[in-house]
C-alpha positions, 0 to 999 in steps of 0.5 A: 061735249057731243055724246054719241047715244050708242055707245055712251063715251063722250066723243066731242068736245068744245073747249074754250078759254077764259073770254069765251071764245071757241080755242080748241075742238077735241075729236074719237073715235072708238070700237069694238074689241072683240079680245075684250068685247067691250069697246075701244078709244080708239085714234082721237085728234086735238085741234089748237085751231088758234095755232093751226097744229093738233095732235093726233093719237092711237095712229094703228090702221096702217100696222099689220094687226091691230093693239090685242088688247087682252092679251092675259100678261097683265099684273098687279105690280104692273099698277104700283108707285115703283113701277110708274117712277120705272116708266120714266117720264 
């Protein structure tokens, strides 16, 4: 795991299998969010070195507006087991 010296966040990681072989590599970038007054996770990539595939999350850089993280519209009811069940998955 590689830790960013400015933010203290883990930004890269290597994953090894039971034989000690590197099989996956992950990286994530962080951006400063003024509405939160904090660093927030941005785009992240997970590379499977065995299959040559990868996954990318939070690809919002081509949107007109980035995510607004502190709208003030969160309620305690959104963090209940019932709310999680209603989301599905």
